C-alpha positions in Angstrom: 21.3 15.8 2.1 21.3 16.4 5.9 19.6 19.7 6.6 17.2 19.9 9.6 14.8 18.4 8.9 13.8 17.6 5.3 15.5 14.1 5.7 12.8 13.4 8.3 10.1 13.5 5.7 12.2 11.9 2.9 10.7 8.6 1.8 13.8 7.5 0.0 14.7 9.1 -3.3 11.3 10.8 -3.4 9.8 13.8 -1.7 6.1 14.7 -1.1 4.3 16.6 -3.9 0.6 16.9 -4.4 -2.1 18.7 -6.3 -5.5 20.0 -5.1 -7.3 18.9 -2.0 -7.6 15.6 -0.4 -11.0 14.5 -1.6 -11.5 11.2 -3.3 -14.0 10.8 -6.2 -15.7 7.8 -4.7 -17.5 6.6 -7.8 -14.3 6.7 -9.8 -12.3 5.1 -7.1 -14.8 2.2 -6.7 -14.7 1.6 -10.4 -10.9 1.6 -10.5 -10.8 -0.7 -7.5 -13.2 -3.1 -9.1 -11.0 -3.2 -12.2 -7.9 -3.7 -10.1 -9.5 -6.6 -8.2 -10.7 -8.2 -11.5 -7.2 -8.0 -12.9 -5.6 -9.3 -9.7 -7.9 -12.3 -9.8 -6.8 -13.0 -13.3 -3.1 -12.9 -12.8 -2.6 -13.9 -9.1 -3.9 -15.9 -6.2 -3.8 -13.6 -3.1 -3.8 -14.8 0.5 -4.0 -12.4 3.4 -3.1 -13.4 7.0 -3.8 -11.3 10.1 -7.1 -9.7 8.9 -8.1 -9.4 12.6 -5.3 -6.9 13.1 -6.6 -4.5 10.5 -8.6 -1.5 11.8 -11.9 -1.2 10.0 -12.3 2.4 11.2 -10.1 5.1 12.5 -6.8 6.6 11.4 -3.6 4.6 10.9 -0.5 4.4 8.8 -0.1 1.2 6.8 3.6 0.6 6.4 4.6 -2.1 4.0 7.7 -3.5 2.3 8.0 -2.7 -1.4 8.9 -5.6 -3.7 7.2 -4.8 -7.0 4.6 -2.8 -9.0 1.8 -5.1 -7.9 2.1 -4.1 -4.2 -0.4 -1.3 -4.5 -2.8 -3.6 -6.4 -2.6 -6.1 -3.5 -3.5 -3.5 -0.9 -6.4 -2.3 -2.9 -7.5 -5.9 -3.4 -7.4 -6.5 0.3 -8.8 -3.2 1.7 -12.4 -2.0 1.4 -11.8 1.4 2.9 -12.2 4.5 0.8 -10.5 7.1 3.0 -7.0 6.3 1.6 -4.1 8.7 1.5 -1.9 7.2 -1.2 1.6 8.4 -2.3 2.7 7.4 -5.8 5.9 8.2 -7.6 5.5 11.1 -10.0 6.9 9.1 -12.9 3.7 7.0 -12.9 1.5 10.1 -13.3 1.1 9.5 -17.1 1.0 5.7 -16.7 -2.3 4.3 -18.1 -2.9 2.2 -15.0 -1.1 3.9 -12.1 -2.0 7.3 -13.4 -5.7 6.4 -13.4 -5.4 4.8 -10.0 -3.6 7.9 -8.6 -6.2 10.3 -10.0 -9.0 8.2 -8.6 -7.7 8.5 -5.0 -6.3 12.1 -5.5 -2.8 10.6 -4.9 0.1 12.5 -3.5 2.6 12.4 -6.3 6.2 11.9 -5.0 8.6 14.3 -6.6 12.1 12.9 -6.9 14.0 16.1 -7.5 13.0 18.7 -4.8 11.8 19.1 -1.3 8.4 20.8 -1.1 7.4 22.3 2.3 3.9 23.2 1.1 3.4 19.6 0.1 4.5 18.4 3.5 1.9 20.7 5.1 -0.7 19.3 2.8 0.1 15.6 3.7 -0.1 16.4 7.4 -3.3 18.3 6.8 -4.8 15.3 5.1 -3.8 13.1 8.0 -5.4 15.5 10.4 -8.6 15.1 8.5 -8.5 11.4 9.0 -7.9 8.3 6.9 -5.6 5.5 6.2 -2.1 6.4 5.0 -0.5 3.8 2.8 3.3 4.1 2.3 6.5 2.1 2.0 9.3 3.1 4.4 11.9 1.9 2.0 10.9 4.6 -0.5 11.4 2.5 -3.6 11.1 -1.0 -4.9 13.8 -3.4 -3.6 16.2 -4.5 -6.4 17.5 -7.2 -4.1 13.9 -8.6 -3.6 14.5 -8.2 0.2 14.1 -5.5 2.8 16.2 -2.4 2.2 17.1 0.2 4.9 14.0 2.1 5.9 13.9 5.9 5.7 12.7 8.0 8.6 9.7 9.6 6.8 7.1 7.1 8.2 8.3 7.5 11.7 8.2 11.3 11.3 4.6 11.2 10.1 3.5 8.8 12.8 5.1 10.9 15.5 3.6 14.1 14.2 0.1 12.7 13.5 -0.2 10.3 16.5 -1.5 7.7 14.0 -0.8 4.0 15.0 1.3 2.1 12.5 0.0 -1.2 11.0 3.0 -3.2 9.7 2.2 -5.1 6.5 4.5 -7.6 4.7 4.1 -8.8 1.1 5.7 -11.7 -0.7 5.3 -12.9 -4.2 5.0 -9.4 -5.9 8.5 -9.3 -7.2 8.4 -7.9 -10.7 10.8 -10.6 -12.0 8.7 -13.4 -10.7 5.3 -11.9 -11.7 6.6 -11.2 -15.3 8.0 -14.7 -15.6 4.6 -16.2 -14.5 2.8 -14.0 -17.0 5.0 -15.1 -19.8 4.3 -18.7 -18.9 0.5 -18.1 -18.4 0.8 -18.9 -14.7 -0.9 -17.1 -11.9 1.4 -15.7 -9.2 1.0 -16.7 -5.6 1.0 -13.6 -3.4 0.9 -13.6 0.3 0.3 -10.7 2.7 0.6 -10.5 6.5 -0.8 -7.8 8.7 0.8 -7.4 12.2 -0.5 -5.7 15.3 -0.8 -1.9 15.2 1.6 0.0 17.4 2.6 3.6 18.1 5.9 5.5 18.1 6.8 8.7 20.0 9.3 11.2 18.5 10.5 13.9 21.0 11.2 17.4 20.0 14.6 18.9 20.3 17.7 17.0 21.3 17.7 13.3 20.6 15.1 13.7 17.8 17.3 12.1 15.1 18.2 9.2 17.2 14.5 8.7 18.1 13.6 8.8 14.4 16.2 6.2 13.6 15.1 3.9 16.5 11.4 4.3 15.5 12.3 3.5 11.9 14.2 0.4 13.0 11.2 -0.7 15.0 8.9 -0.3 12.0 11.2 -2.2 9.7 11.9 -4.9 12.2 8.1 -5.5 12.7 7.7 -5.8 9.0 10.7 -8.2 8.8 9.2 -10.3 11.6 6.2 -11.0 9.4 8.2 -12.0 6.3 9.7 -15.3 5.4 13.5 -15.3 6.2 14.7 -14.8 2.6 12.9 -11.4 2.4 14.3 -9.9 5.6 17.3 -8.3 3.9 19.4 -5.8 5.8 17.3 -6.5 8.9 17.9 -10.2 9.0 20.3 -9.9 11.9 18.8 -6.9 13.6 18.7 -7.3 17.4 15.1 -5.9 17.5 14.0 -8.5 14.9 15.5 -11.3 17.0 13.7 -10.0 20.0 10.3 -9.8 18.2 10.7 -13.3 16.9 11.7 -14.7 20.3 8.7 -13.0 22.0 6.3 -13.7 19.2 5.3 -10.1 19.0 4.8 -10.0 15.3 1.1 -10.7 15.5 0.9 -13.6 13.1 0.8 -17.3 14.1 
């Protein structure tokens, strides 16, 4: 689909959809987050690098790679902030865990089948009200267990909102590996890296599509620079990634 410009807000195979306003039930959210953290401690050992790069206040977009179902759990494990704007695939709406999580944060349910202009206005409205947007530029979990091509939705939202982007990389959350560890009563070892926040600018009019693609490549290359080599996927040989690694701009020693 290449109309102008729903592809700009497309996150992959999903489109924005939401219900109600953007308010979080803080008591319910804190309860759910405590449960998530308890479960994560049971099944995994989580190590986070680059904590000094994470804004404790203010608005930003957390853009992370998407390896497995535990990715959201890791982010809730690591972050104490309660002003979260969290998209979740609609198929998880009735899931006993992800459905509960989504309802606790008044999630934006991602509709796989249709573009929703009113939902796009709602997501931008929530971002204007402030908060921390958590989203995966790839749009869906990686079947190859390495980076897939990023979609332009995150760049579009960053350009429209003016929010800085915090690149975050996760390793060890692959569904296959986590399940294998559970079957053998082993805890998974999960690592997260937070890079330095940065901004993108998307001009209006001519050149917009090229600017969106360039900004998306920048976002994905910064995520790739944080990851071990085997996770870099389609960005392994990207010129911008090589430049970041050479200049040590990723933000993690």
